[in-house]
C-alpha positions as CSV (number, residue, x, y, z in Angstrom):
1,M,-57.9,-16.9,-43.4
2,G,-59.0,-19.6,-41.3
3,G,-55.5,-20.5,-39.9
4,R,-54.8,-23.5,-38.1
5,T,-52.8,-23.8,-35.2
6,C,-50.5,-27.4,-35.0
7,Y,-49.1,-28.8,-31.8
8,W,-46.7,-31.1,-32.0
9,T,-47.4,-34.2,-30.1
10,P,-44.8,-37.0,-29.8
11,S,-46.2,-40.3,-32.3
12,S,-44.9,-42.6,-29.6
13,T,-43.4,-42.2,-25.9
14,T,-41.8,-46.1,-25.9
15,Q,-38.6,-46.0,-23.4
16,K,-35.9,-48.4,-24.1
17,K,-35.1,-50.8,-21.6
18,P,-32.1,-50.4,-19.5
19,C,-29.3,-52.4,-20.1
20,S,-28.6,-55.5,-18.6
21,A,-24.9,-55.7,-17.7
22,T,-24.2,-59.4,-19.2
23,K,-25.3,-57.4,-23.0
24,R,-22.3,-55.0,-21.3
25,I,-19.9,-57.3,-20.6
26,A,-20.7,-59.3,-24.0
27,G,-19.8,-56.7,-25.7
28,T,-16.8,-56.0,-23.4
29,L,-15.4,-59.5,-23.9
30,K,-15.4,-59.2,-28.1
31,A,-13.9,-55.8,-28.1
32,L,-11.2,-57.4,-26.3
33,N,-11.4,-60.5,-28.3
34,G,-11.4,-58.3,-31.2
35,L,-8.5,-56.1,-30.1
36,G,-6.4,-58.6,-28.9
37,D,-6.6,-60.7,-32.5
38,A,-5.8,-57.2,-34.1
39,A,-2.4,-56.7,-31.9
40,T,-1.5,-60.0,-33.3
41,S,-1.8,-59.3,-36.3
42,F,-0.4,-55.7,-36.3
43,A,3.2,-57.4,-34.6
44,L,3.4,-59.9,-36.4
45,A,3.3,-57.6,-39.3
46,G,5.6,-55.6,-37.9
47,I,7.7,-58.7,-37.8
48,H,7.3,-59.6,-42.0
49,Y,8.4,-55.8,-42.5
50,F,11.5,-56.1,-40.3
51,A,12.5,-59.2,-41.1
52,A,12.7,-57.8,-44.5
53,G,14.6,-54.9,-44.1
54,T,17.2,-57.4,-42.5
55,L,17.2,-59.7,-45.0
56,V,17.5,-56.2,-47.9
57,G,20.5,-54.8,-45.2
58,A,22.4,-59.2,-45.1
59,G,22.2,-59.7,-48.5
60,C,22.9,-56.6,-50.1
61,L,25.2,-54.9,-48.0
62,E,27.6,-57.3,-47.3
63,P,30.7,-56.9,-49.1
64,T,30.9,-60.7,-50.9
65,P,32.2,-62.2,-54.7
66,F,28.2,-63.2,-54.9
67,E,27.3,-59.9,-54.0
68,P,24.8,-59.5,-56.7
69,A,23.3,-62.6,-57.0
70,T,22.7,-62.4,-52.9
71,C,21.1,-59.8,-53.0
72,V,18.7,-60.4,-56.0
73,A,17.6,-63.8,-53.9
74,A,17.1,-61.0,-50.8
75,G,15.2,-58.9,-52.7
76,F,13.3,-61.4,-53.6
77,G,12.5,-62.9,-50.2
78,A,12.3,-59.6,-49.2
79,A,8.9,-59.0,-51.5
80,S,7.5,-61.8,-49.8
81,L,8.1,-60.6,-46.6
82,T,6.5,-57.6,-47.1
83,A,3.8,-59.2,-49.5
84,G,2.9,-61.0,-45.9
85,G,3.1,-58.2,-43.5
86,T,0.8,-56.3,-45.6
87,V,-1.9,-59.2,-45.5
88,L,-1.7,-59.5,-42.2
89,G,-1.6,-55.9,-41.8
90,G,-5.0,-55.8,-43.5
91,L,-6.3,-58.8,-41.8
92,G,-5.7,-56.5,-38.7
93,V,-7.7,-53.6,-39.6
94,L,-10.6,-56.0,-40.7
95,Q,-10.4,-57.4,-37.3
96,V,-10.6,-54.1,-36.2
97,K,-13.3,-53.3,-38.4
98,E,-15.5,-56.3,-37.6
99,E,-14.8,-57.0,-34.1
100,V,-13.8,-54.2,-31.7
101,I,-16.2,-51.8,-33.2
102,P,-19.1,-53.5,-33.5
103,G,-18.0,-54.6,-29.6
104,V,-17.6,-51.4,-28.4
105,E,-21.2,-50.3,-29.7
106,Q,-22.7,-53.3,-27.6
107,A,-20.9,-52.4,-24.7
108,I,-21.6,-48.5,-25.0
109,N,-25.4,-48.7,-26.9
110,C,-26.1,-52.1,-25.9
111,E,-27.6,-52.7,-29.0
112,P,-26.9,-57.1,-30.5
């Protein structure tokens, strides 16, 4: 049995260049910018949800002679506000995915 002896040798011994401070700062600024945008979107979504709840409370819980009509109108207005809040929340998630996470990766790994 003619056995062969195998020795592991690395195929390439290239080292990564050290990361420059400007790349790290650029990644950090990109992440902070995206975080600010996402926080604004989430805050506006919360305001929309709060306004929708307030509208339903004001239109449906106040005893008036026109309560059925005001409650229906408040329901339509709240549905519109809720849809807007959902879109803004989704936009915030997209901003985190597209700006914050790549910026953090760039700041840590020094990759574009």
